[in-house]
N, C-alpha and C positions, 0 to 999 in steps of 0.2 A: 839921736834917738835916745839919749842917755836917761830921760825920765821914764821911758817904758822899759828900758833894759835893766831891770832891777838886779840881775846877777852879773851885770857888767861883762858879759861875754861877747859883746859885739852884735848880737842878734836879739831880735824881739820875738820870743816864743809865744804861742797861742795864749797861754795863761797870762803872760805879761800884757799881751795886747787886750785881753778881756778886762784886766784891771784898769787900764787906761780908759776903756769905754765904760767901766763901772757897771758891767752887765752880768758878770758871772755866768751861771748856768743859763740864764735868759738869752745868751748870745745865739742860741739855736732858733729862737722865735724870730720870725720876720718882723714882728712889731717893733722890736728893739732896734733893728737895722733901719726900719722905716724912721723911727725917731731920730737915730744918728744922722740919717740923710737930711731930715728936716732941719736939724740944728746946724748942719754944714751949709745948707742952701739958704744963705742970708737974704737974697733977693726974692726967694720963694718962686723961682721960674721953673722948677722941676729939673734943673740941671746944675751941676757943680761946676762952677768956672774956676779958672786958675786961681783967682783971688779967694774964692770960697774955700778951696782946699788948702791953700798956703796958710790962710788965717786959722783954719780949724787945726791943722797940724802944728802950727806954731804955739797955738794957745794950749795944745795938749802936751807940749814940752818937747816935740819932735824938732830936730834941727834939719830943715829941708831947704834945698836950693831950688831956684826956678827950673833948673834941668830935672831935679827929682819930680817936681810937679808935672812938668811936660811929659816925663816918662810914665808916670801914673795915669794920666789922662790917655796917653796913647794905649797903655795896657787895657784900659777900660773901654776902648773902642771909640773914644771921642777924639776931638781935636781942639786946638787953642781957640777957635772961634765959637764952637758949639758947646764946649765943655764935655761933661760926662753925665749920663743918666744914672738913675738908681740901679738898673741892671749893670751898668758899667762899674759903679762903686762895688757891687757884689764880686764882679770879676777881679777888681784890684784887690779886694780883701780875700778873695778865694772862699767866701762863705758858702756859696752854692755847693762847691766840692766837699767842704767840711760837713755840712748838714747831710749830704747824701752818704758819706762815709760812717756817719753815726748810726 
């Protein structure tokens, strides 16, 4: 995750994550997250597969293993065969809780 971890503390803070997504204050808008999901969903099937997620994370500069991706899919309520939905992506990113806290 070194590309996102700009202060090299071993963690990606929310502000650092926003910079990776290049969305700044717009992160609170669901439109931006819709766009991120669409970019990640290469085959446009409405779900993020293991490959969709791994390709996006790698292209964004994150160092991820297959086990990392499997854990994210599970966290989002998906599985290896079905992938994860848009709502699942929001669970992974905890965007729904961030916007509620604002």
